[in-house]
C-alpha positions in Angstrom: -41.2 0.2 23.9 -40.5 -3.2 22.2 -41.5 -3.5 18.6 -41.9 -7.1 17.4 -40.0 -8.1 14.2 -43.4 -8.5 12.4 -44.3 -4.9 13.3 -41.0 -3.6 12.0 -41.5 -5.5 8.7 -45.0 -4.2 8.3 -43.8 -0.6 9.0 -41.0 -1.1 6.5 -41.9 0.3 3.1 -39.4 -0.9 0.6 -38.6 1.6 -2.1 -38.9 0.0 -5.5 -37.9 3.1 -7.5 -34.9 5.4 -7.4 -35.5 8.7 -5.7 -33.2 11.6 -4.8 -33.2 14.7 -2.6 -30.8 17.4 -1.6 -30.0 18.4 1.9 -27.1 19.8 4.0 -25.0 20.2 0.8 -25.4 16.6 -0.1 -27.3 14.7 -2.7 -29.2 11.9 -1.2 -30.3 9.1 -3.5 -32.5 6.1 -2.5 -31.5 3.0 -4.6 -33.4 -0.1 -3.7 -32.5 -1.1 -0.1 -29.7 1.5 0.1 -29.4 5.2 0.6 -26.3 6.9 -0.8 -25.1 10.3 0.1 -23.0 12.2 -2.5 -21.4 15.6 -2.8 -23.4 17.7 -5.1 -21.9 17.4 -8.6 -24.1 17.8 -11.7 -23.2 17.1 -15.3 -25.3 17.7 -18.3 -23.9 17.0 -21.8 -26.2 19.7 -23.2 -24.9 22.3 -20.8 -21.2 21.7 -21.4 -19.1 24.2 -19.4 -15.5 24.5 -18.3 -16.2 23.3 -14.8 -17.7 20.2 -16.3 -14.4 19.5 -18.1 -12.5 20.1 -14.8 -14.9 17.7 -13.1 -14.3 15.0 -15.7 -10.5 15.6 -15.6 -10.4 15.3 -11.8 -12.5 12.2 -11.9 -10.2 10.4 -14.3 -7.1 11.7 -12.6 -8.3 10.3 -9.4 -8.8 6.9 -10.9 -5.5 7.2 -12.8 -3.6 7.9 -9.5 -5.1 4.8 -7.9 -4.3 2.6 -10.9 -0.7 4.0 -10.9 -0.3 3.2 -7.2 -1.8 -0.2 -7.8 0.7 -0.9 -10.6 3.6 0.3 -8.5 2.5 -2.1 -5.8 2.0 -5.2 -8.0 4.8 -4.9 -10.5 7.5 -5.9 -8.0 5.5 -9.0 -7.1 6.4 -10.6 -10.5 8.1 -8.1 -12.8 8.9 -10.3 -15.8 5.5 -12.2 -15.9 3.5 -9.0 -15.5 5.5 -7.3 -18.3 4.9 -10.4 -20.5 1.1 -10.3 -19.7 0.9 -6.6 -20.6 2.8 -7.2 -23.8 0.5 -10.2 -24.7 -2.6 -8.1 -24.1 -1.3 -5.3 -26.4 -0.5 -7.9 -29.0 -4.0 -9.4 -28.6 -5.4 -5.9 -29.1 -3.7 -5.2 -32.4 -4.3 -8.8 -33.6 -7.6 -8.1 -35.2 -6.4 -5.0 -36.9 -3.3 -6.8 -38.3 -5.4 -9.7 -39.5 -7.9 -7.3 -41.1 -5.0 -5.5 -42.8 -3.6 -8.8 -44.2 -7.1 -9.7 -45.3 -7.4 -6.3 -47.0 -4.1 -7.0 -48.8 -5.4 -10.3 -50.2 -8.6 -8.6 -51.3 -6.7 -5.8 -53.1 -4.5 -8.4 -54.9 -7.6 -10.3 -56.0 -9.3 -7.0 -57.0 -6.4 -5.9 -59.2 -6.2 -9.4 -60.7 -9.8 -9.2 -61.7 -9.4 -5.8 -63.1 -6.2 -6.6 -65.1 -7.1 -10.2 -65.8 -3.7 -11.1 -64.3 -3.6 -12.5 -60.7 -0.3 -12.2 -58.8 -0.2 -15.7 -57.3 3.1 -15.2 -55.5 1.7 -12.1 -53.7 -1.4 -14.0 -52.6 0.7 -16.8 -51.3 3.0 -14.4 -49.4 -0.1 -12.7 -47.9 -1.6 -16.0 -46.8 1.7 -17.2 -45.3 2.0 -13.9 -43.4 -1.5 -14.3 -42.0 -1.0 -18.0 -41.0 2.3 -17.1 -39.4 0.7 -14.3 -37.4 -2.1 -16.6 -36.2 0.4 -19.2 -35.0 2.5 -16.6 -33.2 -0.6 -15.1 -31.6 -1.7 -18.6 -30.4 1.7 -19.2 -28.9 1.6 -15.9 -27.0 -1.9 -16.5 -25.7 -0.9 -20.0 -24.5 2.1 -18.6 -22.7 0.1 -15.8 -21.1 -2.4 -18.3 -19.7 0.4 -20.2 -18.1 1.7 -17.2 -16.2 -1.6 -15.6 -15.5 -2.5 -17.8 -12.5 1.0 -17.1 -11.0 0.5 -13.3 -11.2 -3.1 -13.4 -9.9 -2.1 -15.6 -7.0 0.6 -13.1 -5.9 -1.7 -10.2 -6.2 -4.4 -11.9 -4.1 -1.8 -12.8 -1.4 -0.4 -9.3 -1.4 -3.8 -7.6 -0.8 -5.0 -10.3 1.6 -1.9 -9.5 3.6 -2.9 -5.8 3.7 -6.5 -6.6 4.7 -5.6 -9.2 7.4 -2.8 -7.1 8.8 -4.9 -3.9 9.0 -7.8 -5.6 10.6 -5.7 -7.4 13.2 -4.0 -4.2 14.1 -7.3 -2.4 14.7 -8.0 -1.4 18.3 -11.4 -2.0 20.0 -12.8 1.6 19.4 -12.1 1.2 15.7 -13.8 -2.2 15.5 -16.8 -0.7 17.3 -17.2 2.3 15.0 -20.1 0.5 13.1 -18.1 0.6 9.9 -18.3 -2.6 7.8 -15.1 -4.0 6.3 -16.5 -7.4 5.3 -17.1 -6.2 1.7 -13.3 -5.6 1.3 -11.6 -8.4 -0.6 -8.5 -9.0 -2.5 -10.8 -10.0 -5.4 -11.1 -6.3 -6.1 -7.4 -6.1 -6.7 -7.4 -9.2 -8.8 -10.2 -7.8 -11.0 -8.5 -4.5 -11.3 -5.5 -6.1 -12.7 -7.6 -8.1 -15.2 -9.6 -5.0 -16.2 -6.3 -3.0 -16.6 -5.0 -5.5 -19.1 -8.4 -5.6 -20.8 -8.3 -1.8 -21.1 -4.8 -1.8 -22.5 -5.9 -4.4 -25.0 -8.9 -2.3 -26.0 -6.8 0.8 -26.5 -4.4 -1.1 -28.7 -7.3 -2.5 -30.7 -8.8 1.0 -31.1 -5.5 2.5 -32.3 -4.9 -0.5 -34.6 -8.3 -0.1 -36.3 -8.1 3.6 -36.6 -4.7 3.2 -38.3 -6.2 0.6 -40.6 -9.1 2.9 -41.5 -6.8 5.8 -42.2 -4.6 3.6 -44.5 -7.7 2.3 -46.3 -9.1 5.7 -47.1 -6.0 7.8 -47.1 -6.5 8.7 -50.8 -7.7 12.3 -51.1 -6.9 12.9 -47.4 -10.3 11.5 -46.4 -8.7 9.3 -43.7 -8.2 12.0 -41.1 -11.8 13.2 -41.2 -13.2 9.7 -41.3 -11.0 8.5 -38.4 -12.1 11.6 -36.4 -15.8 10.9 -37.1 -15.4 7.3 -35.9 -14.3 8.8 -32.5 -17.4 11.0 -32.2 -19.8 8.5 -30.6 -17.3 6.9 -28.2 -16.3 10.4 -27.1 -19.9 11.4 -26.4 -20.4 8.1 -24.5 -17.3 8.6 -22.4 -18.1 12.3 -21.6 -21.7 11.6 -20.9 -21.2 8.9 -18.3 -22.2 9.6 -14.7 -20.3 6.9 -12.8 -20.5 7.0 -9.0 -17.4 4.8 -8.3 -15.0 7.8 -8.5 -17.1 10.1 -6.3 -16.8 10.4 -2.5 -19.9 8.8 -1.0 -21.5 7.3 2.1 -23.7 4.2 1.7 -26.1 2.6 4.2 -28.7 -0.1 3.9 -31.9 1.3 5.3 -34.6 -1.3 4.4 -35.7 -3.1 7.6 -36.7 -6.3 5.7 -33.3 -6.5 4.0 -31.4 -5.8 7.3 -33.4 -8.5 9.1 -32.6 -11.0 6.3 -29.0 -10.0 6.6 -29.1 -10.6 10.4 -30.8 -13.9 10.1 -28.4 -15.1 7.4 -25.6 -14.5 10.0 -27.2 -17.0 12.3 -25.9 -19.9 10.2 -22.5 -19.3 11.9 -21.4 -22.3 13.9 -21.2 -20.4 17.1 -25.0 -20.0 17.2 -25.8 -23.6 16.4 -26.0 -24.9 20.0 -28.3 -22.1 21.2 -30.5 -22.4 18.1 -30.9 -26.2 18.5 -31.4 -26.2 22.2 -33.8 -23.2 22.0 -35.9 -25.0 19.4 -36.0 -21.8 17.2 -35.1 -23.3 13.9 -38.6 -23.0 12.4 -39.0 -19.5 13.9 -35.8 -18.3 12.2 -36.7 -19.9 8.8 -40.2 -18.4 8.9 -38.7 -15.0 10.0 -36.3 -15.1 7.0 -39.1 -16.0 4.6 -41.4 -13.3 6.0 -38.6 -10.7 5.6 -38.0 -11.9 2.0 -41.7 -11.6 1.2 -41.9 -8.1 2.8 -38.8 -7.1 0.7 -40.5 -8.1 -2.5 -38.6 -7.1 -5.7 -36.8 -4.2 -4.2 -33.4 -4.2 -5.8 -30.6 -5.5 -3.6 -27.6 -5.0 -5.9 -25.0 -2.6 -4.7 -25.9 1.1 -4.6 -23.0 1.9 -6.9 -24.3 -0.6 -9.5 -27.8 0.8 -9.3 -26.7 4.4 -9.6 -27.4 6.1 -12.9 -27.4 9.6 -14.3 -30.9 9.5 -15.8 -29.8 11.2 -19.1 -32.6 12.6 -21.3 -34.0 10.8 -24.3 -32.7 13.5 -26.7 -29.2 13.1 -25.4 -29.4 9.3 -25.9 -30.8 9.6 -29.4 -28.1 12.1 -30.4 -25.4 9.9 -29.1 -26.7 6.9 -30.9 -27.1 8.8 -34.2 -23.5 10.0 -34.0 -22.4 6.4 -34.6 -23.8 6.5 -38.2 -22.1 9.8 -39.2 -18.8 8.0 -40.4 -20.9 5.7 -42.7 -22.8 8.7 -44.1 -19.6 10.6 -44.7 -18.0 7.6 -46.5 -21.1 7.1 -48.6 -21.0 10.8 -49.6 -17.3 10.4 -50.7 -18.3 7.3 -52.8 -21.1 9.2 -54.5 -19.0 12.3 -55.2 -15.7 10.7 -56.2 -16.2 6.9 -56.8 -12.9 6.5 -58.7 -10.8 7.0 -55.6 -12.4 4.0 -53.8 -12.0 0.3 -54.2 -14.2 -2.6 -53.1 -11.4 -3.9 -50.9 -11.2 -0.5 -49.1 -14.9 -0.4 -48.7 -15.0 -3.9 -47.2 -12.0 -3.1 -44.9 -13.5 0.2 -43.7 -16.9 -1.4 -43.1 -15.3 -4.2 -41.1 -13.0 -1.9 -39.1 -15.7 0.7 -38.3 -17.9 -2.1 -37.0 -15.1 -3.6 -34.9 -14.2 -0.1 -33.7 -17.7 0.5 -32.4 -17.6 -2.8 -30.6 -14.1 -2.1 -29.2 -15.2 1.3 -27.9 -18.1 -0.4 -26.0 -15.6 -2.8 -24.6 -13.2 0.0 -23.6 -16.1 1.9 -22.0 -17.0 -1.3 -20.0 -13.3 -1.6 -19.0 -13.3 2.0 -17.8 -16.5 1.5 -15.8 -15.0 -1.6 -14.2 -11.7 0.1 -13.5 -13.5 3.0 -11.8 -15.4 0.5 -9.6 -12.2 -1.6 -8.9 -10.2 1.6 -8.2 -12.8 2.6 -5.7 -12.6 -0.7 -3.9 -8.8 -0.9 -4.0 -8.7 2.6 -2.6 -10.8 1.5 0.3 -8.2 -1.2 1.0 -5.6 1.5 1.0 -7.8 3.6 3.3 -8.1 0.7 5.7 -4.4 0.3 5.7 -3.9 4.0 6.5 -6.6 4.2 9.2 -5.3 5.8 12.3 -5.8 4.0 15.6 -8.0 5.5 18.2 -5.6 4.5 20.9 -2.5 6.6 20.2 0.9 5.1 21.0 3.3 6.8 23.5 7.0 7.1 23.5 8.0 6.1 27.1 9.5 2.6 27.4 8.2 0.1 30.0 10.0 -1.0 32.2 12.1 2.2 32.6 13.6 1.9 36.0 10.7 3.6 37.9 8.6 0.5 38.4 8.5 -1.5 41.6 9.6 -5.2 41.7 6.3 -5.9 43.4 4.2 -5.1 40.3 2.4 -2.2 38.6 1.0 0.6 40.6 -2.2 2.4 39.3 -3.8 5.7 40.1 -7.1 6.8 38.6 -7.5 10.5 39.3 -8.4 13.9 37.8 -6.2 15.2 35.0 -4.2 18.3 36.0 -5.0 21.1 33.6 -1.9 23.1 32.7 -2.1 26.9 32.5 -5.3 27.0 34.6 -5.7 29.5 37.4 -5.2 27.7 40.8 -8.3 29.3 42.2 -10.4 27.6 39.4 -8.7 24.3 39.5 -11.0 22.6 42.0 -14.0 23.5 40.0 -12.4 22.0 36.8 -11.3 18.7 38.4 -12.9 15.5 37.0 -11.9 12.0 37.9 -11.9 9.1 35.5 -15.1 8.7 33.5 -15.7 6.7 30.3 -18.5 6.1 27.8 -18.3 3.5 25.0 -18.2 4.8 21.4 -21.7 5.7 20.2 -23.2 5.8 23.8 -24.0 8.8 26.0 -24.3 6.6 29.1 -21.3 6.6 31.4 -19.9 3.1 32.0 -17.5 4.7 34.5 -18.4 7.9 36.3 -16.0 10.0 38.4 -13.8 7.0 39.5 -10.9 7.8 41.8 -8.7 4.9 43.1 -5.1 4.1 43.9 -3.8 0.5 43.6 -0.4 -0.1 45.2 2.2 -2.3 43.5 1.7 -5.9 44.5 -1.8 -5.5 45.8 -4.5 -8.1 45.3 -7.7 -6.2 44.6 -11.1 -7.9 44.3 -13.8 -5.9 42.5 -17.4 -6.8 43.1 -20.7 -5.4 41.9 -23.9 -6.2 40.1 -24.0 -6.7 36.4 -23.5 -3.5 34.5 -21.8 -1.8 37.4 -18.7 -1.1 35.3 -16.3 -3.8 36.6 -15.2 -5.1 33.1 -14.9 -1.5 31.8 -12.7 -0.8 34.8 -10.3 -3.5 33.5 -10.5 -2.2 30.0 -9.3 1.2 31.1 -6.5 -0.2 33.3 -5.2 -2.3 30.4 -5.7 0.6 27.9 -8.1 -1.2 25.6 -9.9 2.1 25.8 -8.9 5.6 26.9 -10.8 7.4 29.6 -13.2 10.1 28.4 -12.1 12.3 31.3 -9.5 12.1 34.0 -6.3 10.2 33.7 -4.8 6.8 34.5 -1.3 6.8 35.9 1.0 3.7 35.8 3.9 3.8 38.1 3.6 7.6 38.3 3.3 8.3 34.6 0.3 8.9 32.4 -0.6 5.6 30.8 -0.9 7.3 27.4 2.8 8.2 27.5 3.9 4.5 27.4 4.6 2.6 24.3 1.6 0.3 23.7 3.7 -2.9 22.8 5.6 -2.5 26.1 2.5 -2.0 28.1 0.8 -5.0 26.5 3.8 -7.1 27.3 3.6 -6.2 31.0 0.0 -7.0 31.4 -2.1 -10.2 31.2 -5.9 -10.8 31.3 -8.1 -13.8 31.8 -11.8 -13.2 31.2 -14.9 -15.0 30.4 -14.9 -13.5 26.9 -11.7 -15.0 25.8 -12.0 -17.4 22.9 -10.0 -20.3 21.5 -8.3 -19.6 18.2 -8.8 -21.9 15.2 -5.4 -23.4 15.8 -4.0 -26.5 17.6 -4.5 -26.6 21.4 -0.7 -26.6 21.8 -0.4 -23.4 19.8 -3.4 -21.9 21.6 -1.7 -22.3 24.9 1.8 -21.4 23.6 0.5 -18.0 22.3 0.3 -16.9 25.9 4.1 -16.5 25.7 4.9 -16.0 22.0 8.6 -16.2 22.5 8.2 -19.8 23.7 5.3 -20.9 21.6 7.3 -24.0 20.6 8.5 -24.9 24.1 6.6 -28.1 24.7 7.6 -28.4 28.3 6.3 -24.9 29.1 3.0 -25.6 27.2 2.5 -28.9 29.1 3.1 -27.3 32.4 0.7 -24.4 31.6 -1.9 -26.9 30.7 -1.4 -28.7 34.0 -1.6 -25.5 36.0 -4.7 -24.4 34.2 -6.4 -27.7 34.8 -6.6 -28.7 31.2 -4.0 -31.6 31.1 -6.5 -34.4 31.6 -8.8 -33.0 28.9 -6.0 -32.8 26.4 -4.9 -36.3 27.0 -8.4 -37.6 26.1 -8.4 -36.0 22.7 -7.3 -38.2 19.8 -4.6 -35.8 18.6 -3.7 -34.4 22.0 -2.0 -31.0 21.8 -2.2 -31.1 18.0 -6.0 -31.1 18.1 -7.8 -28.2 16.5 -11.1 -27.7 18.2 -12.6 -25.2 15.7 -10.8 -25.6 12.4 -11.6 -23.3 9.6 -12.1 -25.9 6.9 -13.0 -25.7 3.2 -14.3 -29.1 2.3 -17.6 -30.2 0.8 -19.1 -32.8 -1.5 -21.1 -32.2 -4.7 -23.5 -34.6 -6.4 -22.3 -37.4 -3.9 -24.9 -40.0 -2.8 -24.1 -39.8 0.9 -26.3 -42.8 1.7 -24.3 -45.1 -0.5 -21.1 -47.0 0.1 -19.3 -45.8 -2.9 -15.6 -44.8 -2.4 -16.6 -41.1 -2.9 -19.3 -41.3 -0.2 -16.9 -43.0 2.1 -14.3 -40.3 1.5 -16.9 -37.6 2.3 -17.8 -39.3 5.6 -14.1 -39.4 6.6 -13.5 -35.7 6.1 -12.1 -34.0 9.1 -14.7 -33.2 11.8 -14.6 -30.7 14.6 -14.0 -31.8 18.2 -16.5 -30.6 20.9 -15.7 -29.7 24.5 -17.8 -28.3 27.3 -17.8 -24.7 28.4 -15.8 -25.5 31.5 -13.2 -27.3 29.5 -12.9 -24.3 27.2 -12.3 -22.1 30.2 -9.6 -24.4 31.4 -7.8 -24.2 28.0 -8.0 -20.4 28.1 -6.7 -20.4 31.6 -3.8 -22.6 30.5 -2.9 -19.9 28.0 -2.9 -17.3 30.8 -0.6 -19.5 32.9 1.7 -19.8 29.9 1.7 -16.0 29.8 2.6 -15.9 33.5 5.8 -17.7 32.6 7.1 -14.4 31.4 8.9 -12.3 34.0 7.7 -9.2 32.1 4.1 -9.7 33.4 3.6 -7.2 36.2 -0.2 -7.0 36.2 -2.9 -9.6 35.9 -6.6 -8.9 35.5 -9.0 -11.8 36.0 -12.6 -11.1 35.0 -15.1 -13.9 35.9 -13.1 -16.7 34.2 -14.8 -19.5 36.1 -18.5 -19.1 35.2 -18.6 -22.7 33.7 -16.3 -24.4 36.2 -17.4 -26.5 39.2 -16.5 -25.2 42.7 -13.5 -27.5 42.9 -12.1 -26.4 39.6 -12.8 -22.8 40.5 -10.9 -23.1 43.8 -8.0 -24.9 42.1 -7.7 -22.2 39.4 -7.8 -19.3 41.9 -5.2 -21.0 44.1 -2.9 -21.5 41.2 -3.4 -17.8 40.2 -2.6 -16.6 43.7 0.5 -18.8 43.7 1.8 -16.8 40.7 1.2 -13.5 42.5 4.9 -12.8 43.4 6.1 -9.6 41.7 2.6 -8.9 40.2 -0.3 -6.7 41.0 -3.5 -8.7 40.7 -7.1 -7.6 40.2 -10.0 -10.1 40.3 -13.6 -9.5 39.2 -16.1 -11.9 40.6 -19.7 -12.5 41.6 -18.7 -15.3 44.1 -17.2 -13.7 47.2 -16.1 -16.8 49.0 -12.8 -18.0 47.3 -11.3 -14.6 46.9 -12.5 -12.0 49.3 -10.8 -13.6 52.3 -7.4 -13.3 50.5 -7.9 -9.8 49.1 -5.8 -6.9 50.3 -8.7 -4.7 49.4 -12.2 -5.1 48.1 -13.7 -2.5 45.7 -17.5 -2.4 45.4 -18.9 -0.7 42.3 -22.4 0.4 41.4 -23.7 2.2 38.3 -20.2 3.0 37.1 -19.0 4.4 40.5 -16.8 3.1 43.3 -19.2 3.2 46.3 -17.1 1.3 48.8 -13.5 0.2 49.3 -11.8 -1.7 52.1 -11.4 -5.1 53.7 -14.2 -7.6 54.1 -14.6 -6.8 57.8 -14.7 -3.1 57.2 -17.2 -3.3 54.4 -19.5 -5.6 56.4 -19.5 -3.1 59.3 -20.6 -0.4 56.8 -23.7 -2.4 56.0 -23.8 -0.9 52.6 -23.8 -2.3 49.0 -21.2 -5.0 49.6 -22.8 -6.2 52.8 -26.1 -6.5 51.0 -24.7 -8.5 48.1 -22.7 -10.8 50.5 -25.7 -11.5 52.7 -27.8 -12.4 49.6 -25.2 -15.0 48.6 -24.8 -16.3 52.2 -28.6 -16.7 52.6 -28.9 -18.5 49.3 -26.1 -20.9 50.4 -27.7 -21.4 53.9 -31.0 -22.2 52.3 -29.4 -24.8 50.0 -27.7 -26.4 53.0 -30.9 -26.5 55.0 -32.8 -28.1 52.1 -30.2 -30.7 51.7 -30.3 -31.6 55.4 -34.1 -31.9 55.3 -34.0 -34.2 52.3 -31.3 -36.4 53.9 -32.7 -39.6 55.6 
């Protein structure tokens, strides 16, 4: 049953309040548009137990381990600049305590002078000179740190961008289709983690500096130890009472239908949808749909689930924590009342200033800890991405290895022989090649058994959804069969090293795309070892039928059809003739080509790949859907001309150009091979192939008859 978008939005009831429930050993929390699953972990500051201490310790150790790994990774990127930045941040942290200490010294000199009626001018001058010198030195250090800060941050960003790009490029198709989103991962998390690490070190230095200053100011009568300890009471309660989710294992999903629809509609601004949106005249529909979803969403929070998460501490706990911040002042006031002779006005002023700064610094340190836990969680996800195991496991057998034929690759799709199984039961346990895509229970291939001899030219036909493209995916090991086995030159395909196997196979499909690179590089990437060989690139373009198209382009082989640009204007009057408006108009524009021209360029890349003698198998899957009949025939003839020493498999809906040259035709239906043989043999069977062929033949005859009737 089809549910319209409006029905979905009306049925969607956004949660505007946080709610939680427990099931299956998990704590489930609804936070705005998100649902977050957490392992059950409870913490109550009023019910402080040993296991709570262990939980806090483990949480901080987990964060500390991530930070330590992070520092070990980034320190080699710029050792000297990073050490200088750390030193400057520690210096910056103790700066306020040192300045307050120098100020306290000046006040004490003045206080003694007022008491004795004899001001020590030289001591005041020395204290002022020391303070001014310290300020100048601090300014110099800050200025130098700003100079090297951009260098360090750039190197960190590039390092983690490399991890993300490399990891995502190395993902196989099953991993990409696992419905896990990696778009939120960014090197910005690593950049912010470095910034917050420096900020935390600065806060720690500032705390230690002010604690030392307080102790010195009230050390008379041994009051300093107690006062310093009391100053730590409130920050300690704040740190222990936090319930931060960033350090906890969790699963997060967006569940609000309105939010998900908005997310989907925002994705339609991508350039690849532009032509369909304009030609389909659906711009207003999409805009209205987005606004309706926005209205249905209302004020439901959309900030990240981690940010929304909170512990919901009791009012009593909150009041007790806040009151603990006044205990040091009460204690110091009691000392002043009981023994006023041991205190000075300068000490009182210093203690008051330092205790206030200490409270502020602890808040800053808590913020830094919160941010570090968040950053550590995101950086760990980058490390997890890097460590993700591929679904398609690599083998150890080299290819070629001397067992292959010089005619091409031989394939066999068959049942997997089960070792240590009683022979009497073997027939009942046999299962040929079957396959279901990840997340689907439907079989894209069902009990397929076939042998392809080396050097054969196979044509696979069948209706849409019959499993033809999946058949190619299994042969090229983009996916592994769910059951049964695929053998290549007599060996299990899983036993071969993947790079060797990829190097021996080529594909040309309707799903291939042009890369956001120059046309020359696009073609050259078909044979990476010769990507800079201009002659080979030009010849591949000619064979693929793209040579005339390329010559028409202003920059020829250097043209980038779909460049990934970052260029825009801001506050520019585009309708004027000002130099800035003119410059904006002259910014690089994309070049447009037709669908058939794109297919020719992709075909040129395949012919570049066929220049490699290592290619022993070529799979061609409907690559001519946008080509005219002449272009299609030319492409197929050129592909057949490159057949020597290669096994070829073609998937097509158009029987004419290929079936007459095929060694064998394989007809598929609903994931099964229903017929196999030559054209004449299959026509005699009067089965599925015969039916499909006659449908095309009758359509062609009808078109010819109509043309003859219309002719004068």
